[in-house]
C-alpha positions as CSV (number, residue, x, y, z in Angstrom):
1,M,120.6,71.8,94.3
2,H,120.9,75.5,93.6
3,D,120.8,76.7,90.0
4,S,124.0,78.7,89.3
5,T,122.7,79.9,85.9
6,F,119.5,81.2,87.6
7,E,121.7,82.9,90.2
8,D,123.5,84.7,87.4
9,F,120.1,85.8,86.2
10,L,119.3,87.2,89.6
11,D,122.6,89.1,89.6
12,L,121.4,90.8,86.4
13,I,117.9,91.6,87.8
14,T,119.0,93.0,91.1
15,D,121.7,95.1,89.5
16,I,119.2,96.7,87.2
17,L,116.7,97.2,90.1
18,S,119.4,98.8,92.3
19,K,120.3,101.3,89.7
20,E,116.6,102.1,89.1
21,S,116.1,102.6,92.9
22,E,119.1,104.9,93.1
23,K,117.4,107.2,90.5
24,K,113.9,106.9,92.0
25,R,113.0,104.9,95.1
26,F,110.3,102.3,94.8
27,Q,107.4,103.6,97.0
28,K,105.3,100.5,97.7
29,P,105.8,96.7,97.9
30,V,103.3,96.1,95.0
31,E,105.1,98.6,92.8
32,F,108.4,96.8,93.5
33,E,107.0,93.4,92.9
34,T,105.3,94.5,89.7
35,R,108.5,96.0,88.4
36,I,110.4,92.7,89.0
37,R,107.7,90.8,87.1
38,H,107.9,93.2,84.1
39,L,111.7,93.2,84.2
40,I,111.9,89.4,84.0
41,V,109.6,89.6,80.9
42,E,111.8,92.4,79.4
43,Q,114.8,90.1,79.9
44,G,113.2,87.4,77.8
45,G,111.7,85.4,80.8
46,W,113.5,82.5,82.3
47,D,114.0,79.1,80.6
48,G,110.7,79.3,78.8
49,H,108.7,79.8,82.0
50,K,106.1,82.7,81.8
51,V,105.7,85.3,84.5
52,D,102.1,85.7,85.8
53,L,101.4,89.4,85.7
54,E,98.2,88.9,87.6
55,P,99.3,86.4,90.3
56,H,97.3,84.8,93.1
57,P,97.8,87.0,96.2
58,H,98.8,84.2,98.6
59,I,101.0,81.9,96.4
60,F,104.5,81.1,97.8
61,P,107.0,82.0,96.5
62,D,105.6,85.1,94.8
63,I,107.1,84.3,91.4
64,P,107.3,80.7,90.4
65,L,109.6,80.0,87.5
66,G,109.7,76.3,87.0
67,Q,112.0,74.6,89.6
68,N,113.1,78.1,90.8
69,G,111.0,80.7,92.6
70,I,111.4,84.2,93.8
71,E,110.0,85.5,97.1
72,V,109.8,89.3,97.0
73,K,110.5,91.4,100.1
74,F,110.5,95.2,100.5
75,S,111.3,97.7,103.3
76,E,110.9,101.4,103.4
77,K,113.4,101.4,106.3
78,D,117.2,101.0,106.3
79,T,117.0,97.2,107.1
80,W,117.5,93.9,105.4
81,R,115.1,92.1,107.8
82,S,111.5,91.2,107.1
83,V,108.7,88.8,108.2
84,A,108.3,85.9,105.7
85,N,105.7,83.2,105.1
86,S,104.0,80.8,107.5
87,V,106.2,77.8,108.5
88,F,103.4,75.5,107.1
89,E,103.8,76.7,103.5
90,S,100.2,75.6,102.7
91,S,100.2,77.8,99.6
92,R,103.6,76.6,98.1
93,A,103.6,76.5,94.4
94,K,103.9,73.1,92.9
95,G,107.2,72.1,91.2
96,V,109.3,74.9,92.9
97,E,112.4,73.3,94.5
98,N,114.9,76.3,94.8
99,I,113.6,79.5,96.5
100,Y,115.4,82.8,96.4
101,V,114.6,86.2,97.9
102,I,114.8,89.5,96.1
103,F,114.8,92.3,98.7
104,G,114.3,95.9,98.0
105,K,115.7,98.1,100.8
106,M,114.5,101.6,100.3
107,G,115.6,103.2,103.5
108,G,119.1,104.7,103.8
109,K,120.9,104.1,100.5
110,P,118.4,102.3,98.3
111,E,119.6,98.9,97.2
112,V,118.3,95.6,95.9
113,R,119.9,92.2,96.7
114,W,119.1,88.6,96.4
115,A,119.8,85.6,98.7
116,R,118.9,81.9,98.9
117,Y,115.9,81.5,101.1
118,D,117.3,78.8,103.3
119,D,120.4,81.0,104.0
120,C,118.5,84.1,105.1
121,V,115.7,82.6,107.2
122,M,117.1,83.2,110.7
123,H,114.1,83.3,113.2
124,V,110.5,82.2,113.8
125,R,108.0,84.7,115.0
126,T,105.5,82.9,117.2
127,S,102.4,84.8,116.3
128,H,99.0,83.1,115.8
129,V,100.5,81.2,112.9
130,P,104.3,80.9,113.4
131,R,106.0,82.7,110.6
132,F,109.7,82.7,109.5
133,E,111.7,85.9,109.7
134,L,114.5,86.5,107.2
135,E,117.5,88.8,106.9
136,I,119.7,89.3,103.9
137,G,123.2,88.6,105.1
138,A,122.1,86.6,108.2
139,K,125.0,85.2,110.2
140,E,123.3,81.9,110.8
141,S,120.4,80.2,109.2
142,L,117.5,79.0,111.4
143,F,117.8,75.6,109.8
144,T,121.4,75.3,110.9
145,K,120.1,75.9,114.4
146,F,117.4,73.3,113.8
147,G,120.1,70.8,112.7
148,I,118.2,70.1,109.5
149,S,118.2,71.5,106.0
150,Y,115.4,73.7,104.7
151,T,114.7,71.1,102.0
152,E,114.3,68.4,104.6
153,F,112.2,70.7,106.8
154,Q,109.7,71.7,104.2
155,K,108.9,68.0,103.4
156,L,108.0,67.3,107.0
157,G,104.4,66.9,108.2
158,L,102.8,69.7,110.2
159,H,103.3,68.1,113.6
160,E,106.9,67.3,112.9
161,K,107.6,70.9,111.9
162,M,106.0,72.1,115.0
163,E,108.3,70.1,117.2
164,Y,111.2,71.9,115.8
165,I,109.4,75.3,116.2
166,R,108.4,74.6,119.8
167,T,111.9,73.4,120.8
168,Y,113.4,76.5,119.2
169,A,110.9,78.8,120.9
170,R,111.3,77.2,124.3
171,G,115.0,77.6,124.1
172,R,114.5,81.4,123.8
173,L,112.1,81.7,126.8
174,K,113.3,83.8,129.7
175,R,112.6,82.9,133.3
176,G,108.9,83.1,134.0
177,E,107.8,83.0,130.4
178,R,105.6,80.4,128.7
179,L,104.6,79.7,125.1
180,W,101.2,81.3,124.4
181,W,100.5,78.7,121.6
182,L,100.9,75.0,121.9
183,E,98.9,73.3,119.2
184,G,100.7,72.2,116.1
185,D,97.6,72.1,114.0
186,P,96.0,75.4,112.8
187,D,92.7,73.5,112.8
188,S,93.0,72.6,116.4
189,D,89.8,72.7,118.5
190,H,91.5,75.2,120.9
191,S,92.3,78.8,120.0
192,L,93.0,81.8,122.1
193,P,89.9,84.0,122.5
194,I,90.4,87.3,120.6
195,Q,88.8,89.2,123.5
196,A,90.5,89.0,126.9
197,R,88.3,88.8,130.0
198,L,88.7,89.6,133.7
199,Y,88.5,86.7,136.1
200,T,86.0,88.8,138.2
201,S,83.7,88.9,135.2
202,L,83.3,85.2,135.0
203,S,80.3,83.2,136.1
204,G,80.6,81.0,139.2
205,D,80.9,77.8,137.0
206,E,83.5,79.4,134.8
207,K,85.6,80.4,137.9
208,R,85.5,76.8,139.2
209,Q,86.5,75.4,135.9
210,L,89.4,77.8,135.5
211,R,90.6,77.2,139.0
212,A,90.4,73.5,138.5
213,E,92.4,73.6,135.2
214,A,95.0,75.9,136.7
215,A,95.4,73.9,139.8
216,L,95.9,70.7,137.8
217,I,98.4,72.2,135.4
218,C,100.3,74.1,138.2
219,P,100.7,71.8,141.2
220,D,103.3,74.1,142.7
221,I,100.4,76.3,144.1
222,V,100.4,74.0,147.2
223,R,103.9,75.2,148.2
224,G,104.2,77.3,151.4
225,G,102.5,80.6,151.6
226,R,105.7,82.6,151.7
227,V,107.1,81.0,148.5
228,N,107.5,83.6,145.8
229,N,106.3,83.2,142.3
230,K,104.3,80.1,143.0
231,Y,101.2,81.5,141.2
232,D,103.1,82.8,138.1
233,D,102.2,79.8,136.0
234,V,98.5,80.1,137.0
235,V,98.4,83.7,135.7
236,L,100.3,82.7,132.5
237,Y,98.0,79.7,131.9
238,A,94.8,81.7,132.4
239,L,96.0,84.5,130.1
240,T,97.7,82.6,127.3
241,Y,95.4,79.6,127.1
242,R,92.1,81.0,128.2
243,G,92.4,84.7,127.5
244,I,91.6,85.5,131.2
245,L,93.3,88.1,133.2
246,C,93.7,87.4,137.0
247,H,94.7,90.4,139.0
248,Q,95.2,88.4,142.3
249,A,95.9,84.8,141.4
250,R,96.4,84.0,145.1
251,D,92.7,84.7,145.7
252,L,91.8,81.8,143.4
253,F,93.0,79.4,146.0
254,S,93.8,81.0,149.3
255,A,90.9,83.5,149.8
256,G,88.2,82.8,152.3
257,S,85.6,83.0,149.5
258,V,87.0,79.8,147.9
259,A,88.0,78.0,151.0
260,G,84.5,77.8,152.6
261,K,82.8,79.5,155.5
262,A,85.0,78.0,158.2
263,R,87.9,80.0,159.5
264,G,91.4,78.9,160.3
265,G,93.3,75.9,159.0
266,I,94.8,75.6,155.5
267,Y,92.7,77.6,153.1
268,I,94.3,76.3,149.9
269,Q,93.8,72.7,151.1
270,R,90.0,73.3,151.6
271,S,89.7,75.2,148.3
272,L,91.3,72.3,146.3
273,I,89.2,69.7,148.0
274,G,86.2,71.7,146.9
275,I,87.1,71.4,143.2
276,Q,88.2,67.8,143.0
277,D,85.4,66.9,140.6
278,E,86.3,69.7,138.3
279,M,90.0,68.7,138.4
280,R,89.1,65.1,137.5
281,K,87.1,66.5,134.5
282,A,90.0,68.7,133.4
283,A,92.4,65.8,133.6
284,F,90.4,64.1,130.9
285,E,89.6,67.2,128.7
286,L,92.8,69.2,128.6
287,E,95.1,68.5,125.6
288,D,98.4,66.7,126.2
289,A,100.4,69.6,124.8
290,L,99.6,71.6,128.0
291,F,101.1,68.8,130.2
292,Q,104.2,68.7,128.1
293,E,104.6,72.5,128.3
294,Y,104.0,72.8,132.1
295,W,105.0,69.4,133.4
296,G,107.7,68.6,130.9
297,I,106.2,65.2,130.1
298,S,103.4,63.6,128.1
299,C,100.8,62.2,130.5
300,P,97.7,60.1,129.5
301,P,94.4,61.3,130.9
302,E,93.9,58.4,133.2
303,S,97.3,59.0,134.9
304,R,97.2,62.7,135.4
305,I,95.5,62.8,138.9
306,K,98.1,60.4,140.2
307,E,100.9,62.3,138.7
308,W,99.5,65.6,140.1
309,L,99.3,64.0,143.6
310,R,103.0,62.9,143.2
311,R,104.1,66.4,142.2
312,A,101.9,68.1,144.8
313,D,103.2,65.9,147.6
314,A,106.8,66.7,146.6
315,A,106.1,70.4,146.6
316,C,104.0,70.7,149.8
317,K,105.8,71.0,153.1
318,D,102.8,71.8,155.4
319,W,100.4,68.9,154.4
320,Q,100.2,66.0,152.0
321,P,97.7,66.4,149.2
322,S,97.5,62.6,148.7
323,E,96.3,62.0,152.3
324,C,93.1,64.1,151.9
325,M,92.5,64.5,148.1
326,F,91.5,61.9,145.5
327,I,91.4,59.2,148.1
328,D,90.0,56.7,145.6
329,E,92.8,57.2,143.1
């Protein structure tokens, strides 16, 4: 439950800060936060709880005061919007139940306002670690969109939280877009390489591995040669999951260099037959989140080749992959 007495205290604090900012704008976030801490002390503190004047730099919220806490936000621009903390809240202060935001807007007409944290969180930025984004006066809370209260959400386990985040992020994707992150665990074995590489710079073995993974994840590549966009997911997979840029994705499967020395026939058929072993290996090594993202279903490793054949057969009009590939499956 929200503390109305504490909210009255916030009214007092933000009113003083707004008047001070009108006379002289706060220049830096640290200056603004430091002033809030000293102002709370000047007002006699809150309910016997002391304000740490030398706080830990990563604690959330910034100023814990017993069951209540204040997260401080600051902008030099004329905006009430700001990036907030990680959705994981791994550095959350113990004992804090009600979180409030004090926001100093120094652009335009300087002003300071407060809001309940769960009311002003309105978006998730899907950066390396998904982070909340907040806005004072937001029309709709993110947790309303989730269909769950913030109190309930922050008590969920990491993987449960990520299901909400992924569902929200997918719902905002435009045609041809994919999530660049999939894992719900920041300690996952997979992470996007910080340095992007060109496909042409890979070794022969690396090229075969990438082609096999992309072919498995994206069975639509077997569709007719004149079908537009059939390689889009290949490009997105290589870039977002492996950090590899492919200038000509078609050449990964339809060029003579990957189809063998013989000329004529169906090049993509021969190129896929040539990487069947690598595709089998990929089926057992790639994480299930990839198949959920690209296939829309969870698929156990031992069933992935059969499922790929089913999807490829349905997509292919010129030949049947199941008649010439993975015959022993």
